[in-house]
N, C-alpha and C positions, 0 to 999 in steps of 0.2 A: 525263473522266466518273469515268473510275478512278484517274485519278491524284488527284482531288479524294475521292474513297472513301480511298486507303489515307491521304492526310493527316489525314482525319478520326479513323480506325481509331488511327492513331498517337496522336494528341489524346488522343483516349479510354482508353487504353491506360496513357499516362502519369497522364492527369488518376487513374485507378483505381488504390488502394491495395491491396495484396496482403496479405490477411488469410484467416486457418482462419476453416474449413468454419461458417457459424450463424452469425461474430463481424461484427460493425463495425468498424470500425479509427477511430480518432480521434486525430489529430495532436495532436501536445504539442512544446511548445519551452521550456524552462529558461529564455532572457529572448530581451531581443526583439534582441540583437545573435548570436543563434548560428542557422547559418544553418540548420544538418537537424535535421531533427523525428524526435522518438522518437515511437511510433506504442502508445495505447491499442485492444487491445483487449478490446470487451465486447459480453455479449446480456444479454437479460431470464433474469433466472436458475428454471430449471426440470427437476425431476429425473420418475423413474420413476413409472408409477403402484405402487401398496403400495409405495414408499419412502416414509419420514418425515423430511421436513424440520423445520426451526425456523424455518428465511427463509420470509419475507410471500415468498409464491409469485409476486403480480402486484405489488408496489413494491419485487423486493431487483433490482439492479443487481449482476453480477459480471463484473469486469477482472480482465484478465491482463494480464501484462507490465510492473508496477506498479516503476518506478526506485528505485532506495533513496534518491534524496532527497526523493520524495515525500510527505509522510506525511499522517497520517488530519485533520488541518485543512487539510491541502492540495485533499488529492483532493473534498473537502468543499465548498472554497470553488471548485473547478473547477469542481463540478458543480451549484452553485446555482442558475446560469440555470436548470437544465431544472425546478429546482422544488423547494420546502423538502424540504433530507436530512433527515431521523431521526437515523442512524448512518450510522456506516463505520468496519469493520473490517478491517483489515489480518493475512493470515496467512500461511504460509511456504508450503500448499500448500491445497486444498479441502477443505470440511468444512463437513456436513452441519449441522450441528449448531450455535448460535452459542457464544459461548466466553464464561460466566457473570459476568455486570458484577460486577465488586467497584472498591472506592474508589483512587484511582492515589494510589501516594504521589509526594512533591516529592523523595523522597532514595534511594529501593529503586525500579529500574525494570525490568521483564522484558528479559531477555538480546536486543541487535536482531536482528534476521534478516539475514542477508548475503546481497545481492542481490536481485533482481528476487523482488515479490512478487506476489501474488492481492490481488482486492479484493473486498466484498462493500458496498455503497453500497444502505441500505435508505430510500427517499422517502416520505414522507408520502400522497401520491398517486399512482395506479396512473399520471396523464398523466406523471413525473419520467423511468419510466422510457422512454418510447417516445421524449420527447425527447430524452434522453440519446441514444438510440438514431440522432435524425437530426443530431448534431451535425456541422459540420464543420471546426471549427478554422482556423489552430491554435488552443488553447490555452496561455499561460503558466503558467509554474509562479511565477517569481519577476519581480514588480512593485514599482515604488515606493513602494503606497502597501503591499504587501506581500513583503518582500524575504526569498529563501531562501537562508542562509549556507553555503557549499561549500566546500572545499580549507581552508588554512591557519586559516578564517575557523571555520569548521564545529568545526576540534579544540579552538581556542582555546576557544569556544564551550564544547565541550564538558568539556574538562577544568577550567573554571572552575563548572561545575555540577557538577561529581566533588568537590568541596572542600564539604561541608557546615557547615550552621552549630549550631553545640554546642547550641544552647540549644531550636532548632527541632526538630532531631532527638530528644533527648531528650522534647520536648514529643509529636511523633508519636509514639515510641516506648511513650511512658506510656498517650495514648492507644489502640493498637492491642493494649497489653497486659491494659486495662480492658476492652474487646471484649470481648477474648478470654476475661479468667478471667469474664466476664458468663456467655458461652456454656455454658463448662465447668458452670456453676454450673446455669445451665437444664437440659445433660445430663442434670447428676448430679442435679440434682429428678424429671426426667419420667422415666429409671429406676427411683428410689426408690420413685414412686407407680405404675407400672409392676409391679414384683417382687412377685411370688408371685399377682399379680389372674390369672385365665385368661382369656382371650379369648372369643370369642362361641361356636365350637365344644369349648369346656372343654381347648387344651392352655392349658399356663405357660412364659411365656417367661424363660428363664435367662438373667439377668446377672453379668457381669464382678462385683458384688458379694457377698461373702460372709458369712459371719456373722465372721472373721478376716480383720482388714484387713492388706493386706499391705504386706511391710517397704519402707522408701525401699530402690533400690539404687545405695548409696554402694559408695565405694572397702572400708571399712572391715566391711562388711556385708557385700560377697561376699566377702573375705579369712576372712571368718566362718564362712560357709558352704563356701570351701573347706577348710578347715582342721578343718572336722566330718566332709566326706565322705572325708579323707583317712584321720581315725580310723579309722571306722566300714569304709573301708576294709581296714587295718592289724589289725584286731579277728577280719575273716573268713579273711582269711591263713591257712593251715596251717603252722605249723612244724614241722621234724622230721620229715613224711610221707615222705622218701627217705631211704636209709644213706646217700649219701656227704651229706645233708643233717647227719644225727645224726652222723658220722662229723668234719665240719668246727665241727659245737659244742663236742663234747670239746673238741677240740685247741685252739681257740678259751678255751675254759673252763681249760687245762693252761697255756695263755699267759699269760692272766690271774693262774694262782694264781703261776704263776712270777714274775713281775711284780712284784707283790705281795710275794712274801717276796724279792728285790733289794731292793725297796724300805724294806723294814722291816731287815733289816742293816743297810745303810749309817745308815737311822734309830738304830738302835743302837750302832752304831761313834760315831760326833754324840755322842752322850749318852755316853759315854763317855770321848771326849776332855774336855769339858765338866767334868767332875766332878770337883771338889779336895775335898785331907784339910783337913775342921777339925775338932780334939778340941775346939776348946772353942765 
């Protein structure tokens, strides 16, 4: 009887997966050929009372220990059996605020986070979180229908993606600049409308716009500003304020007079040497 209990306890300890307190471990394998399993530690996202969070409380699953080869699309596919997934976001460290959604670029990608990451998985229904906590696994990251490249194949793909198509790149840059110019024009129009208009309490908002437009900060304009400042400082300097400055200025003036006298003597000697006798 004691031996039977010992065998059962040993079997239970082997089946039990170590995980941090409050987390559930989900085994994950890269492919069917892999023998060892990697574990994702998940729990329902919750915050303390009085703490604000943009993540939906009952529909968000917090995931730890996400490997580098597991992308947002891959994680969404792994957890799609628990229910329809609304969004997946990978981050370097936990954050209570959801990052702003911006249109993704085909050429300008954010710098990838090295190493393992955390993830926030938002389901469309609250039942997806409870179903994810009950997963047993192991889940396969790379399958025949959805292969995930790694090693040298991943490096080759990354290198091929790093060489953009010039025409497609130009089209995307033009589209971005048009949207940016439109945004700036709307902000300037809004600031111009609010300029000088008092609010409900009678305060007038001070904007950057003034009566005199600001000069463009080009290199030539900067040089002109620096030269103007230098001349202004030179006019403010006190000349011959000290006795030694007065003596030095006198000595320099005498030296210049002597130098000019010697130059005039040489010029006169040269003119005398060039003079010729012409009686007729």
